[in-house]
C-alpha positions as CSV (number, residue, x, y, z in Angstrom):
1,M,19.3,-1.9,-1.1
2,A,17.6,1.0,-3.0
3,A,16.1,3.8,-1.3
4,Q,12.2,4.2,-1.4
5,Y,10.9,7.8,-2.1
6,V,7.5,8.7,-0.5
7,T,6.6,12.1,-2.1
8,P,4.1,14.4,-0.8
9,T,0.7,15.3,-2.6
10,S,0.7,19.0,-3.6
11,E,-3.0,19.5,-3.8
12,A,-6.2,19.0,-2.0
13,F,-7.2,15.4,-1.7
14,P,-10.2,15.4,-4.1
15,F,-8.1,17.2,-6.8
16,W,-5.3,14.7,-6.2
17,C,-7.8,11.6,-6.6
18,Q,-9.1,13.3,-9.8
19,K,-5.7,13.6,-11.3
20,L,-4.7,10.2,-10.2
21,L,-7.8,8.7,-11.9
22,R,-6.8,10.3,-15.2
23,R,-3.4,8.7,-15.2
24,S,-2.6,5.1,-16.0
25,D,1.0,4.9,-14.5
26,W,0.2,4.2,-11.1
27,V,-0.9,1.3,-8.9
28,L,-2.2,0.7,-5.4
29,L,-0.2,-1.5,-3.1
30,D,-1.1,-2.9,0.4
31,T,0.8,-5.4,2.5
32,E,0.0,-7.7,5.4
33,T,2.7,-8.4,8.0
34,A,3.9,-10.8,10.4
35,E,6.4,-10.5,13.3
36,I,8.3,-13.8,13.3
37,A,10.6,-15.0,16.1
38,G,11.1,-11.5,17.4
39,R,12.2,-10.0,14.0
40,R,10.6,-6.8,12.8
41,A,7.6,-7.2,10.7
42,E,7.9,-8.6,7.2
43,A,5.4,-9.0,4.4
44,I,3.4,-12.0,4.3
45,A,0.9,-10.8,1.8
46,I,1.2,-8.2,-0.9
47,A,-1.8,-7.0,-3.2
48,V,-1.6,-4.6,-6.1
49,V,-4.6,-3.0,-7.6
50,D,-4.5,-1.1,-11.1
51,P,-6.1,2.3,-11.9
52,R,-9.3,0.7,-12.9
53,G,-9.6,-1.2,-9.6
54,Q,-8.6,-4.5,-11.0
55,A,-6.4,-6.8,-8.8
56,I,-3.2,-7.5,-10.8
57,Y,-1.4,-9.1,-7.9
58,D,-2.4,-10.8,-4.8
59,R,0.0,-13.3,-3.1
60,L,0.6,-14.7,0.2
61,F,4.2,-15.8,1.1
62,N,5.7,-18.4,3.3
63,P,7.7,-16.3,5.9
64,F,9.6,-19.5,7.2
65,V,11.6,-20.0,4.0
66,I,14.6,-17.9,5.2
67,N,16.9,-17.9,2.1
68,Q,18.1,-20.0,-0.9
69,S,20.7,-21.9,1.2
70,G,18.1,-24.2,2.7
71,R,18.6,-23.1,6.3
72,G,15.3,-22.3,8.1
73,F,11.8,-24.1,7.9
74,E,11.0,-25.2,4.5
75,D,7.7,-27.0,3.9
76,P,7.1,-28.1,0.2
77,H,3.3,-27.9,0.8
78,E,3.4,-24.2,2.0
79,L,3.3,-21.1,0.0
80,A,6.1,-19.8,-2.2
81,S,8.7,-17.6,-0.6
82,F,8.9,-13.8,-1.2
83,A,12.1,-14.3,-3.1
84,A,10.4,-16.8,-5.5
85,R,7.7,-14.3,-6.2
86,W,10.0,-11.1,-6.4
87,A,10.4,-11.0,-10.2
88,E,6.6,-11.2,-10.7
89,L,5.9,-8.3,-8.3
90,D,8.8,-6.1,-9.6
91,D,7.3,-6.5,-13.2
92,V,4.0,-5.1,-11.8
93,L,5.7,-2.3,-10.1
94,R,8.4,-1.3,-12.5
95,G,7.8,2.3,-14.0
96,K,4.6,3.0,-11.7
97,L,3.9,5.4,-9.1
98,I,3.0,3.4,-6.0
99,V,0.0,4.7,-4.0
100,S,-0.6,3.2,-0.6
101,Y,-2.7,4.0,2.5
102,G,0.4,4.1,4.9
103,A,3.1,4.5,2.1
104,A,6.0,5.1,4.6
105,Y,5.2,1.9,6.5
106,N,4.5,-0.3,3.3
107,S,7.6,0.9,1.6
108,Q,9.6,0.1,4.6
109,V,8.0,-3.4,4.9
110,L,8.8,-4.2,1.3
111,L,12.4,-3.0,1.8
112,R,12.8,-5.0,5.0
113,T,11.2,-8.2,3.5
114,A,13.5,-7.8,0.4
115,A,16.5,-7.5,2.6
116,L,15.6,-10.5,4.8
117,R,15.1,-12.6,1.7
118,Q,18.1,-11.4,-0.1
119,V,16.3,-9.8,-2.9
120,E,17.7,-6.8,-4.7
121,M,15.1,-4.2,-4.8
122,R,15.0,-1.1,-7.0
123,S,13.9,2.3,-6.1
124,Y,10.3,3.3,-6.4
125,C,8.4,6.5,-5.9
126,W,5.6,6.2,-3.6
127,Q,2.5,8.6,-2.5
128,C,0.5,8.3,0.6
129,A,-3.2,8.3,0.4
130,M,-3.5,8.2,4.2
131,I,-1.5,11.4,4.8
132,A,-3.4,13.1,1.9
133,Y,-6.8,12.1,3.3
134,A,-5.7,13.1,6.8
135,E,-4.8,16.7,5.5
136,H,-8.2,16.7,3.7
137,W,-10.2,15.6,6.8
138,A,-8.0,18.0,8.9
139,E,-8.6,16.6,12.4
140,P,-6.0,18.2,14.6
141,G,-3.1,15.8,15.5
142,H,-0.8,15.6,18.4
143,Y,1.7,18.2,17.2
144,V,1.1,21.7,16.3
145,G,0.1,22.0,12.7
146,S,-0.4,18.3,12.2
147,C,-3.4,16.2,11.1
148,R,-4.5,13.0,12.8
149,W,-4.1,9.9,10.5
150,Q,-7.4,8.3,9.9
151,R,-7.9,4.6,9.8
152,L,-8.8,3.3,6.5
153,T,-12.0,1.7,7.9
154,E,-12.9,4.9,9.4
155,A,-12.2,6.8,6.1
156,C,-14.3,4.3,4.3
157,R,-17.2,4.6,6.7
158,R,-17.3,8.4,6.4
159,Q,-17.5,8.0,2.6
160,R,-20.0,5.2,2.8
161,I,-17.6,2.8,1.3
162,R,-18.4,-1.0,2.0
163,R,-15.0,-2.8,2.4
164,P,-14.6,-5.7,0.1
165,D,-14.7,-9.1,2.0
166,Y,-12.9,-11.3,-0.6
167,G,-9.2,-12.0,-1.4
168,S,-6.5,-11.4,1.1
169,Q,-6.6,-8.8,3.7
170,A,-4.0,-6.9,1.7
171,L,-6.3,-7.0,-1.4
172,A,-9.4,-6.0,0.7
173,D,-7.4,-2.9,1.9
174,A,-6.1,-2.1,-1.6
175,L,-9.6,-2.2,-3.1
176,A,-11.0,-0.1,-0.3
177,T,-8.2,2.5,-1.0
178,W,-9.1,2.6,-4.6
179,Q,-12.8,3.0,-3.6
180,L,-11.9,5.8,-1.4
181,I,-9.9,7.5,-4.1
182,R,-12.7,7.1,-6.6
183,A,-15.3,8.4,-4.1
184,S,-13.2,11.3,-3.2
185,A,-12.6,12.4,-6.7
186,R,-16.3,13.1,-7.0
187,Q,-16.3,15.6,-4.2
188,R,-15.6,19.3,-4.1
189,P,-12.4,20.0,-2.3
190,Y,-13.8,22.8,-0.1
191,P,-17.4,23.7,1.0
192,L,-18.9,26.3,-1.2
193,Q,-19.1,29.7,0.5
194,V,-22.7,31.5,0.0
């Protein structure tokens, strides 16, 4: 399995957002997970949004299709398996910076799901909007010098962003993150001193 790299942002959140919106080589990804039969969480939904805020991938997966050997629960009327949809997702992600609200978690969910479903996954580079926003908001965290992570719903509320109420939960969160980036790009990074 290929390693996933979550790289830090190197500038203030509004500047990072502005730079991101000028680029075309990135996508926003969000997952929804389920813990099945005591196993660690795996992806049951993945959504990807392009830099213009358009959904380019929004799929639900059947978590009961264990592998290609036929073992496990397989219902022909259910959703496709992660393995059956992997090539389509890989095409969307290939060569892109993946931005996610919770990149460390989402990258590990994707890696774990690929391993469970016996899918060969390439390395991707990720950046985390949640950590960048937390540093921008600067609410003290539990550890010295750390910032408390902000829930996406709270970050959107503070920016007066209405969370989309259509599509999968993963798509709604990906679109909300895109709106947060767009709204934050219009802000000044620091209050003006007079």
